[in-house]
C-alpha positions in Angstrom: -12.3 60.0 -6.1 -8.9 58.1 -5.5 -10.7 56.1 -2.8 -13.2 54.9 -5.8 -10.2 54.2 -7.9 -8.6 52.0 -5.4 -12.3 50.1 -4.4 -12.3 49.5 -8.5 -8.8 48.0 -8.8 -9.4 45.8 -5.7 -12.6 44.5 -7.1 -10.9 43.9 -10.5 -8.4 41.9 -9.0 -10.6 39.8 -6.8 -12.9 39.2 -9.9 -9.7 38.1 -11.5 -8.8 35.7 -8.8 -12.6 34.4 -8.9 -12.6 33.7 -12.4 -9.3 32.3 -13.1 -8.5 29.9 -15.7 -7.8 26.2 -14.0 -4.5 24.5 -15.3 -4.2 20.8 -14.7 -0.6 20.0 -13.3 1.0 16.9 -12.7 3.0 16.1 -9.9 4.9 12.9 -9.0 5.3 11.6 -5.5 9.0 10.7 -6.0 9.7 14.5 -7.1 8.3 16.2 -4.4 10.1 14.6 -2.0 12.8 17.5 -3.0 13.9 18.9 0.1 13.7 22.4 -1.0 10.3 21.6 -3.0 7.4 23.8 -2.1 4.0 22.8 -4.2 2.6 26.0 -2.0 5.2 28.6 -3.6 4.1 26.6 -7.1 0.3 27.4 -6.3 1.0 31.1 -5.1 3.0 31.8 -8.1 0.2 31.0 -10.8 -2.7 32.4 -8.5 -0.3 35.7 -8.8 -0.7 35.5 -12.4 -4.3 34.7 -12.1 -4.6 30.9 -12.5 -5.7 28.0 -10.4 -3.8 24.4 -10.5 -5.7 21.4 -10.5 -3.1 18.9 -9.2 -2.6 15.4 -10.7 -0.6 12.8 -9.3 1.0 10.9 -12.4 4.3 8.7 -12.4 7.3 10.9 -13.3 7.7 9.8 -17.4 3.7 10.5 -17.5 3.8 13.6 -16.6 6.5 14.5 -18.9 4.6 12.7 -22.2 1.1 14.0 -20.8 2.2 17.7 -21.4 4.0 17.3 -24.4 0.4 15.9 -25.6 -1.4 18.5 -24.1 -3.0 16.1 -21.4 -2.3 18.1 -18.6 -1.0 21.8 -18.8 1.9 21.9 -16.3 4.6 19.4 -15.6 7.3 20.6 -12.7 11.1 20.5 -12.1 12.5 19.7 -15.6 16.2 19.9 -16.2 17.3 21.8 -19.0 18.4 18.9 -21.0 14.9 17.5 -20.5 13.3 20.6 -21.7 15.3 20.5 -25.2 14.4 16.8 -25.8 10.7 17.6 -25.6 8.1 18.5 -28.3 5.2 21.2 -27.9 6.2 22.6 -24.5 7.6 26.0 -23.4 9.6 26.5 -20.5 8.6 29.6 -17.4 12.7 31.0 -17.5 12.9 31.3 -13.6 13.5 28.1 -12.5 11.9 26.9 -8.8 15.3 26.1 -7.3 18.6 24.3 -8.4 19.9 21.0 -7.3 23.3 19.6 -7.0 23.6 16.3 -9.3 26.1 13.5 -7.7 27.5 10.6 -8.9 26.7 7.1 -7.0 28.9 4.3 -7.4 29.9 1.1 -5.8 32.9 0.9 -3.4 33.8 -2.6 -4.7 33.7 -1.2 -8.3 35.4 1.2 -9.7 35.6 5.1 -8.5 33.3 7.1 -11.1 33.8 10.7 -11.5 33.1 13.4 -13.7 36.3 12.8 -15.9 35.8 8.8 -16.5 31.7 8.7 -16.7 31.9 7.7 -20.2 34.2 4.7 -19.4 31.5 3.5 -17.1 27.7 2.2 -17.2 24.9 4.3 -16.0 21.7 3.1 -14.7 19.1 5.9 -15.7 15.7 6.8 -13.8 13.1 6.6 -16.1 11.2 10.0 -16.0 13.8 12.4 -14.2 15.9 12.7 -17.5 19.4 14.1 -15.7 20.6 11.5 -18.3 19.6 13.2 -21.6 22.3 15.1 -22.3 24.9 12.1 -21.5 22.6 9.9 -23.8 23.1 12.0 -26.5 26.5 12.3 -26.1 27.1 8.7 -26.0 27.6 7.8 -22.9 26.6 4.2 -22.2 23.9 3.3 -20.1 21.5 0.4 -19.4 17.7 0.6 -19.9 15.6 2.9 -17.8 14.5 1.5 -14.1 11.2 3.0 -12.9 12.2 3.9 -9.1 15.2 5.2 -7.6 15.6 2.5 -4.8 15.8 -0.2 -7.5 18.4 1.7 -9.5 20.1 1.4 -5.8 19.9 -2.1 -5.5 21.0 -2.6 -9.0 24.2 -0.7 -8.3 25.1 -2.3 -5.2 24.5 -5.9 -7.1 26.9 -4.6 -9.8 24.4 -4.3 -12.5 25.4 -1.0 -13.7 28.4 1.3 -12.5 26.7 4.6 -11.4 23.5 6.2 -10.4 23.0 10.2 -11.3 20.9 11.9 -8.3 20.6 14.8 -6.0 22.1 14.5 -2.7 18.9 13.6 -1.3 19.6 10.1 -2.7 22.1 9.6 0.2 19.1 9.2 2.1 17.5 6.5 0.2 21.0 4.7 0.3 20.8 5.0 4.1 17.6 3.7 4.0 18.4 0.8 2.3 21.3 0.1 4.4 23.9 0.5 1.5 25.8 3.2 3.0 29.1 1.4 3.5 28.8 0.0 -0.4 28.1 3.0 -2.0 30.0 6.1 -2.3 28.9 9.4 -3.9 31.0 12.1 -5.9 29.7 15.6 -7.0 29.0 16.3 -10.5 29.3 19.8 -12.0 28.0 23.0 -10.6 24.2 22.9 -9.4 21.4 22.6 -12.4 18.0 24.8 -12.4 14.6 22.9 -12.3 12.5 24.4 -14.9 8.4 24.1 -14.8 7.0 23.5 -18.4 3.6 24.5 -20.0 2.1 22.7 -23.2 2.9 25.2 -26.2 -0.6 26.2 -26.4 -0.4 28.2 -23.2 3.1 30.1 -24.4 1.3 33.6 -24.1 1.0 33.0 -20.4 4.8 32.5 -20.0 5.7 36.5 -19.7 3.0 36.7 -16.7 3.7 33.6 -15.1 7.4 34.3 -15.2 7.2 37.4 -13.1 5.2 35.9 -10.7 8.1 33.3 -10.2 10.7 35.9 -10.2 8.5 37.2 -7.2 7.8 34.0 -5.6 11.0 32.2 -5.9 13.7 35.0 -6.6 12.4 37.2 -3.7 10.5 34.7 -1.7 7.3 36.9 -1.8 4.1 35.2 -2.1 1.1 38.0 -1.0 -1.0 35.3 0.0 0.8 34.0 2.9 -1.2 34.6 6.0 
């Protein structure tokens, strides 16, 4: 009898995965360069919760707008300020990971620090929304630029005083040959990055959060070879 129960449960789970609902997730090439990011872990967590993912490559800002409009179901790697600024979305409470944000400034200009940021002009990068909370607090900033390398080139040319990005930005500065001209200062504590879903999927959040805790907190994916 016990053996029959085990067989039934195994068959039920296999049937669940075989008939899994597919959710559309937007992934921006700029974001997947994060050294700690693993799309495989995201797919594992969703599969563990009973969902497949259809990965669609979209620009960062389009992902953000599309998940709010319900064009896609899932958007990745959003800071808390971006979650609060958005409409029609719900976050998975367990983050994918946390990032350290850094201030990048010109050596020829004034050194920008967390204490004097409000006296300087930010070059914001469209779609990332690291700057949302500073915008609400009245920090001066230029119009958003599309690409991170463009932001660093503008900074080096003196068109703005600083850029906000993770420590990975240092690699871009080096690739542009600007390491002698641009310095960096850490900004506050590491900030978590969340997965968000369109609000029509809010009933999926509890199960997805359990899966995220297993995969991202306990680093356990049962589908690994």
